[in-house]
Steps between C-alpha positions, in 0.01 A plus 500: 500500500288775647560661835182342642608150394842559652341611828275192505799269455694689768213462748460131416872431549498692830203298629652165402831601655334609823297178528808289434698687765216466751466126441874441542511710818203310644582141395878520434522230227322404179421163659323665797308733267374201297411304816308790653319634193409174323379156601835343411660270757868438581485184286370696200785747532758219522354344183518838322862545606578153364333582167685831471836333574424226246412745221794735549 
């Protein structure tokens, strides 16, 4: 891997990490992030939780 490719990956990881940290500081939970950034409702999230519990 070249130095430039390594730098690109490093910058990408830093950006994703920063955005994730910001979202968790602002909304506190994954559920709140989903509710605020998508058009999901509480019922949709409960259904998803049920599906996840059923599969695992």
